C-alpha positions in Angstrom: -154.1 -16.2 60.0 -155.8 -18.3 62.6 -158.4 -16.5 64.6 -158.2 -16.5 68.4 -160.9 -18.2 70.5 -162.4 -14.9 71.2 -163.0 -14.2 67.5 -164.6 -17.6 67.0 -167.1 -17.2 69.8 -167.7 -13.6 68.8 -168.7 -14.7 65.3 -170.8 -17.6 66.6 -172.5 -15.4 69.1 -173.4 -12.9 66.3 -175.6 -15.4 64.6 -176.8 -17.6 67.5 -178.2 -16.0 70.6 -180.8 -18.4 71.8 -182.1 -18.2 75.4 -180.0 -19.8 78.1 -179.8 -20.0 81.8 -177.1 -17.8 83.3 -175.7 -18.4 86.8 -174.8 -15.5 89.1 -171.0 -15.8 88.6 -171.4 -16.2 84.8 -173.5 -13.0 84.8 -171.0 -11.2 87.0 -168.2 -12.1 84.5 -170.4 -11.0 81.5 -171.1 -7.7 83.2 -167.4 -7.2 84.0 -166.4 -8.0 80.4 -169.0 -5.6 79.1 -167.9 -2.8 81.4 -164.3 -3.3 80.2 -165.3 -3.4 76.5 -167.4 -0.3 76.8 -164.3 1.6 78.1 -162.3 0.8 75.0 -161.9 3.7 72.6 -163.2 2.0 69.5 -162.2 4.9 67.2 -158.6 4.1 67.8 -159.0 0.5 66.5 -158.6 0.1 62.8 -157.8 -3.5 62.1 -159.1 -7.0 62.9 -155.9 -7.7 64.9 -156.2 -4.6 67.0 -159.8 -5.4 67.8 -158.9 -9.0 68.6 -156.0 -7.9 70.9 -158.3 -5.4 72.6 -160.9 -8.1 73.3 -158.3 -10.6 74.5 -156.7 -8.1 76.8 -160.1 -7.4 78.4 -160.8 -11.1 78.6 -157.5 -11.9 80.2 -158.3 -9.4 82.9 -161.2 -11.6 83.9 -159.4 -15.0 83.5 -159.6 -15.8 87.2 -163.4 -15.3 87.1 -163.5 -17.5 84.0 -162.2 -20.3 86.2 -165.0 -19.6 88.7 -167.6 -19.7 86.0 -166.3 -23.1 84.9 -166.7 -24.3 88.5 -170.2 -22.9 88.8 -171.2 -24.8 85.7 -169.3 -27.9 86.9 -167.0 -27.9 83.9 -163.6 -29.7 84.1 -160.9 -27.2 83.2 -159.0 -29.9 81.4 -162.0 -30.5 79.0 -160.9 -28.2 76.2 -164.1 -28.7 74.2 -166.3 -27.8 77.2 -164.1 -24.8 77.9 -164.4 -23.7 74.3 -168.1 -24.1 74.5 -168.2 -22.0 77.6 -166.3 -19.2 75.8 -168.9 -19.3 73.1 -171.7 -19.1 75.7 -170.1 -16.0 77.2 -170.0 -14.4 73.8 -173.7 -15.2 73.4 -174.3 -13.6 76.7 -172.6 -10.4 75.6 -174.6 -10.3 72.4 -177.9 -11.1 74.1 -177.6 -8.2 76.5 -176.6 -5.9 73.6 -173.2 -5.0 75.0 -172.3 -2.0 72.9 -168.5 -2.4 73.2 -168.8 -6.1 72.2 -171.0 -5.3 69.2 -168.6 -2.8 67.9 -165.5 -5.0 68.4 -167.2 -8.0 66.9 -167.7 -6.2 63.6 -164.0 -5.2 63.5 -162.8 -8.7 64.7 -164.7 -10.4 61.8 -163.4 -8.0 59.1 -160.5 -9.1 56.9 -157.4 -7.0 56.7 -153.9 -7.7 55.4 -152.1 -5.3 57.6 -151.6 -7.5 60.6 -148.5 -9.6 60.8 -148.3 -12.5 63.2 -144.9 -13.6 64.5 -144.8 -17.4 64.5 -142.0 -19.9 65.0 -141.1 -23.3 66.4 -139.0 -24.2 69.5 -137.5 -27.5 70.4 -136.5 -28.7 73.9 -137.2 -31.2 76.7 -140.7 -31.2 78.3 -140.6 -30.2 82.0 -144.1 -29.6 83.2 -147.4 -27.7 82.8 -147.9 -24.6 85.0 -151.5 -23.7 85.7 -152.1 -19.9 86.1 -155.7 -19.5 85.1 -154.6 -21.0 81.8 -152.1 -23.8 81.2 -148.5 -23.1 80.2 -146.2 -25.7 78.7 -142.7 -25.4 80.2 -139.7 -26.8 78.3 -136.0 -26.6 78.6 -134.4 -25.4 75.3 -131.1 -26.5 73.8 -129.3 -23.9 75.8 -130.7 -25.1 79.1 -133.1 -22.2 79.6 -136.7 -22.8 80.6 -139.4 -21.3 78.3 -143.1 -21.3 78.7 -145.9 -21.4 76.0 -149.5 -20.5 76.5 -152.1 -23.2 75.9 -155.0 -20.8 75.1 -157.2 -22.8 72.7 -157.5 -26.1 70.9 -154.8 -27.1 68.5 -154.2 -30.2 66.4 -153.6 -33.1 68.8 -154.3 -31.1 72.0 -156.6 -33.8 73.3 -153.4 -35.9 74.0 -152.4 -33.5 76.7 -155.7 -33.3 78.7 -154.8 -36.2 80.9 -151.9 -37.1 83.1 -148.7 -35.5 81.7 -146.2 -37.3 84.0 -145.4 -39.8 81.3 -144.2 -37.0 78.9 -141.6 -35.5 81.3 -138.1 -35.6 79.9 -139.3 -36.3 76.3 -138.1 -34.2 73.4 -140.9 -31.8 72.2 -141.3 -29.3 69.3 -143.8 -26.5 70.0 -145.2 -24.4 67.2 -146.3 -21.0 68.4 -147.4 -17.5 67.5 -146.7 -14.3 69.5 -149.5 -12.2 70.9 -149.6 -9.3 73.3 -151.9 -9.5 76.3 -152.5 -7.5 79.5 -151.5 -9.4 82.6 -153.3 -7.9 85.7 -150.8 -9.4 88.2 -148.0 -7.6 86.3 -150.0 -4.5 85.6 -148.8 -4.2 82.1 -148.9 -5.6 78.5 -146.6 -8.5 77.7 -145.9 -10.7 74.7 -146.7 -14.4 75.2 -146.2 -17.3 72.9 -149.5 -19.0 72.1 -149.3 -22.7 71.2 -150.6 -23.6 67.7 -149.2 -27.2 67.5 -147.0 -29.7 69.4 -144.9 -32.7 68.2 -143.4 -35.3 70.6 -140.3 -37.3 69.7 
């Protein structure tokens, strides 16, 4: 099972917390994340997947602020490596300030367990556009003429091809590999399942 971005930066942060300069917006997001993590009832989390989902839900609640942090640090949102590095940096911030909720979840996120099942599949269709809602969503029209969206949350093989102008891909046949995950969407005030992209093929 592939680990989410949050697991990666949690593990990196655990072993690498060198001093760094934190801007006011970055500090505000770090504090907001820590507050949210400290409210999680850690005793009810028993598996790595549950810990990862809990962290991701908390992180998604602050997704708008993550965009502001990127702007504060003059990071291009389309630069996936830079955005990944920013996620790692925020993980280091949480570790550096000894956020108790983060420390507890980090241990459980890093543990191995075989109980979690990840729903994964592939969907083919015609590429329509990319919607930007804090994160990027690939929108395709499937073989039945229905529009479906897929969350571009983290780097996947070949993702660098899609960081530039996407106009040339419109109308092309596309195969999206994805895995299902449940996240909290603040604007909808509830938990919803989304399809996270793990790979893309163009024809």
